[in-house]
Every structure is written in C-alpha cells, then in structure tokens.
C-alpha positions in Angstrom: 0.0 0.0 0.0 2.8 2.5 0.9 5.7 2.9 -1.5 8.7 5.1 -0.7 9.6 5.2 -4.4 6.3 6.6 -5.4 6.4 9.1 -2.5 9.8 10.4 -3.5 8.8 10.7 -7.2 5.7 12.6 -6.2 7.6 14.9 -3.8 10.2 15.7 -6.5 7.5 16.5 -9.1 5.4 18.5 -6.6 8.5 20.5 -5.6 9.0 21.9 -9.1 5.5 22.2 -10.4 3.7 25.6 -10.3 2.8 26.8 -6.9 3.9 29.2 -4.3 7.6 28.2 -4.3 8.3 28.6 -8.0 6.3 31.7 -8.2 8.1 33.3 -5.2 11.4 32.2 -6.8 10.4 33.9 -10.1 9.5 37.0 -8.2 12.8 37.1 -6.4 14.7 36.5 -9.6 13.0 39.4 -11.4 13.4 41.7 -8.4 16.9 40.9 -7.2 18.5 39.0 -10.1 19.6 35.4 -10.6 22.7 35.5 -8.5 20.9 36.8 -5.4 18.1 34.3 -5.8 20.2 31.1 -5.9 20.6 31.0 -2.0 16.8 31.2 -1.8 16.5 28.3 -4.2 19.1 26.3 -2.3 16.9 26.6 0.8 13.3 26.5 -0.3 13.3 23.5 -2.6 15.2 21.0 -0.3 13.1 22.3 2.7 9.8 21.7 0.8 11.0 18.2 -0.3 12.0 17.3 3.3 8.7 18.7 4.6 6.7 16.5 2.2 8.7 13.4 3.3 8.3 14.2 6.9 4.5 14.7 6.5 4.3 11.3 4.7 6.4 9.6 7.4 4.3 11.0 10.2 1.0 10.1 8.4 2.2 6.5 7.8 3.2 6.2 11.5 -0.2 7.6 12.6 -2.0 5.1 10.3 0.0 2.2 11.8 -0.9 3.3 15.3 -4.6 4.1 14.7 -5.7 2.2 11.5 -9.3 3.2 12.0 -8.3 6.8 11.4 -7.7 6.1 7.7 -11.3 6.2 6.7 -11.9 9.4 8.6 -8.8 11.1 7.0 -9.9 9.9 3.5 -13.4 11.4 4.0 -12.0 14.7 5.4 -9.5 14.9 2.5 -12.2 14.3 0.0 -14.5 16.9 1.7 -11.7 19.4 1.6 -11.1 18.8 -2.1 -14.8 19.3 -2.8 -14.7 22.5 -0.7 -11.8 23.8 -2.8 -13.6 23.0 -6.0 -16.8 24.7 -4.8 -14.8 27.9 -3.9 -13.2 28.0 -7.3 
C-alpha cells in the first residue's frame, strides 16, 4: 500500500510544479536577479521536499498506530477537495 519510491517521485515532481515556491522564486529573480536568488532556491526546494517526506512519514506512522483513522482522513480529505472545487 505504501511505497517510498512513489512518494519520493511525487515529492520531486510537486517540488518543481507551479505553486507558491516557484512563483516566489520567479518574483525574487525578477526583483533581485539570478545570482541573489540562488541561495533562496538552495533553501526553499530542499526544505519543501523534506517537509513532504516528513508529513508522509508521520502520516504513515499515525495510520499504523490508529488504523481506523484512515477512513476518517480519506473522508475529510475528499471533503476538503470538494470545498476547494466549490470555492473556485
């Protein structure tokens, strides 16, 4: 059910797809230049990747401790996605 390979591939793809991190990077590059933005990149992308791995690791641990929580979390996640779709 849980695959670290799939998680790492997802985290790598999600790190570089459009979202707040790449948009902020683009804004910094246009405002301050490429050279001044490189340290920002060196921090934000590894930090986001590590944050995604940490969230997955903690979620997996929680599901092993309280397996009945999975159905509730799936329901709440689906409800949140529907809420986001409604707001758009």
